[in-house]
N, C-alpha and C positions, 0 to 999 in steps of 0.2 A: 622071214618076218617073225619077230618075237611074239609068243603067245602069252597073255597075261590072265591068270585066274581072276574071278570076280573080286576076291579080297584085295587084289593089287590094282584095281581099277578105280579111278575117281572121276565122276561125271560132274563138272562144276560149271555153274552159270555165273558170269560176272554181271552184276546188275547195279543200278544206281542212276543218279541224275546225270543229264548230259553235261559234259565238260569236267566230270570228276576224274577222268583219266583212265577209264576202263580199257580202251583200245591200246593206249600206251602201256598200261600194265600188262596186257596180253602180250604185247610185243616184247616187253622186258622179260617176261617169263619164258618166252620162246628163245630169247637170246641167251639168258643165263643157263638154260638147259642145253645149249649147243645146237638147238634145232635150226636156228638161222645164224648166219655168220656176221650179220651187221644189223643194228637197230634202225628201223625206219622211223619216220616222224609223220604224225597226222598232218602237220602244216605243209609237209612236202608231198603228201599223198603217196607215201612209200611204205605204209604199214602193211603187214600181212593180212589183217582182218578187214581193212577198208579197201577192197579191191574193185568195187563197182565204180564206173566212171562218175556217177552222181555223188558217191561218197567222197571220192577224191576231189571233186569240184567243190563240194560244200564243206568238207573237213568235218563231217559228222557221220556216224554209223546209221544206216537206214534199214539194215537187216541183221539177223543173227549170223555170226560166222563161227565155224568150228575150227579150233586150233589145237590139235593133239600134240603132246610132247611127253617125254619120259623124264622121271626124276627119282633117283634112289630106288630103282627097281620097280617103280610104279608107272602105270600109264594114266596120264591125266588128259581127259577130253574136255577142253576148255571151250565154253560157249560165250563169246563176246556179244552182248546184247545192246541194242540202241538205248539211249538214255532220254529220248524225248517222247512225250505222251502220245504223239501221233502214231508211234510204232509199237504201242504197248502190246499188241497181239503177238509180235515177235518175242517179247519178253515172256508172255504167258506160255507160248509154245516151248521155249527153252526150259522154263521152270518145270514143265510137265515131265521132261525126260532127264532132269538133273537130280543128283542125290545130295547136292550142297549148293547153297547160294552164297557167293561172296559179295557182300554189299560194299561198293567202293564209295567212300565219302571224302570230300576235300577238307583238308585241315584249315583251309582259308574260309570257305563258305559254310562249312558245317553240314548238318543234315538238311537236304533240300527236298522239294516236293516229290520228285520221282523216286528218291531213296525210300521215303515213307510209303509210297504207293507200291513199290516192288516188295517191300518188307511185308506189307499186308497180304499181298498175293502169295508170297512164300509161306506165311503163317497159315493161310487158309488151306494150303496143300499139306501142312504139317512138315514142311521142308526144313532141315537143319540149316542154320545160318552162321556165317563168320563175317567179320567186318575188317576191311583194310582202310586205314586212314592214310590217304595219299597226299602228296604235295606238302609234306612237312618241311621242305626246304624253301618254300615260297615266302615272300613278304606277307606279314600279318597272319602267318600260320600259327595255330595254337592247338597242340594235342590235348591239353588240359581242358580248354574250352569246348573242343569237339567231343571229348569223352563225356563231359557234363551234359552236352546236348543229346548224345546217344542214350545216356541213362534216362534222361527226362522223356525221350520219345519212345524208347524201346524197352525200358524196364530194368529190374534188378539183375536179370540174367546176363547183362552186358559185363564182360570180364576182360580187362586188359591182360594180355600175356607178353606184350613187349612194351617198352617205354622208349621215347626218343632220347638220344644223346645230343644235346645242342638243339637250337631252334632257329628257324628261318635260314639265313645264309650259313649259320654255324652248325646246322644239322649235319652230323657226321657218322651216325651209327645208331644202333638200338641196344637196349638192355633186355636180354631174354630172361623173363621171370622164372620160367620152368627150370632152365639149366643154370640160372644164377651167374651168367656170363655176359660179357659185352661183345658185340660184333661191330668193329670199326671198318669203315669203307674208304678206299682211295681208288679213284678211277674205276669204280664198280666192283672192285675186288675186296673181299672181306678178310679180316684177320680177327681171331679171337683174343680177347684181352680181359683183365679184371675190370669190374665195375668201377668207373671213374669216381673219385672222391666227392665231386660236387653233386652227384645224384645218388650217392650210396644210401643215404638215409631215406630218401623218397623211394628208391628201388626196394629197399628192405621192407618198408611199410607196405608197399604194393604187393610184394611177394608173399608176405605173411598173410595178407588178406586173401590172395589168390589160393594159397595152399589150404587155408582154413575152409575156404569155400569148396574146395575139391574134396578134402578128406571127410567132410560132413556127409557126403553121399555114400561113403563106404565105412561100415561099422568097424571092420578090422583095421583099416588105415587110420581111422579116428582114434582107436585105442592105442595104436603104436605111436601116433603123433602126440597124444596126451601124455604118454610115458616118456616123451623127450627123444624118441627115435627120429632120425632123419629119413624122410621118405624120398626115394630116388626119383629123378626126373622121369624115368621110364614108367614107374608106377603112377606118378601124378598124371602123366600124359594119357595113360590107359584109362584111368578113371574119368579124366576130363573128356576123353573121346566118347565115353558112354553118355555123358551129359549133352554133348553136341549132337550125337545121333538121336537122342530123345527129344531134341528141340527145346531144352530148358536152359542151356548155357550158350552164350554167343561170344566166342573169343574175339578180342580186338587186337589187331596188329597194326604197326605203323611203318611208314617208309616214304620213299620217293621213287616213282617208276622211271622218271627221266634220268635220275642219277644212279639207278640200280641199287638203292639203299633199301634193305629189308625185303627185297623181292625174293631172294633165295630162301629167307626164313618163312615167307608166305607159302612157297612151294613145299617146304618141309612140313609146315603145319597142316597143309591140305592132305599130305600123305600120312602124317603121324596121328592127327586127331580128327581128320575129316572122315565121314562115313563112306564105305564102299557100297556097291549095289547089294551085297550080301547082308549089310546092316539095315537095309530099308525094309519096311513091311511089304507084304505082297500087294499086287495091284488087283483090284476087283474088275471083273469083266463079265460079259454075258455070253453064254453058249446056248443059243436057242432061247428057251424060257428059263434057263437055269443061270444063277449067278455063281461064278467060280472065282477062285483066287489064284493068281499067277505069280510065282516068285520073281 
């Protein structure tokens, strides 16, 4: 069995409203990592995380399921949580042991009640957060509308790091703002390509805004940026990761779990800019009458 040091471990809770696609996203992450050989479906009762007979019967998650997988030399312990208020204690327990909450939001319905509730729970724990806008391939899906909704509900720290290429049935890939490249998908397989002309202007504007938001947190990077120097994606990612760990920046990624679009980029973002246990503050506990801090 491979042993992973703390810096290479990611403990991640998938949270959000019921029906936003958390269990399907967990299944897609397991499939793209090669952990499972075929993708199950919630409708068929064949997903890895919904294994209880009642979950299979009702087509909803009733308890938190642990789904570990490996990606790019990292061990990701994924906690797929229920999305209905009746099972909020399961979500609370998962958030207590996670180092990152990935809030899953539907591009059709936008930010719903349980997404807001779990966001507040994560905020009270000082837990870093990332957002995945799912179902970008569905009818009436709108990433732009959902992004506006996210900013209105969750504040200025919401920062898109990917943009959709196409919309609804024409959704075919994502534009990665950090690497300034496009990822186009066919049958779940991605290929890297230049940014398409029809979104080039929007992508450049969004990228400039993201880069400016990142470099302002680092005086040395800001000075180099103002002098016209190009900041590498690795440096941008490193500085962004510090903002995520501090709980002041909330990266937004987009995709479709059912069509495996953007799922690999979410796994990469969790590893590259998500916090490890070593990045988290110590836990306070009591030893007799004394309060101690445990790393």
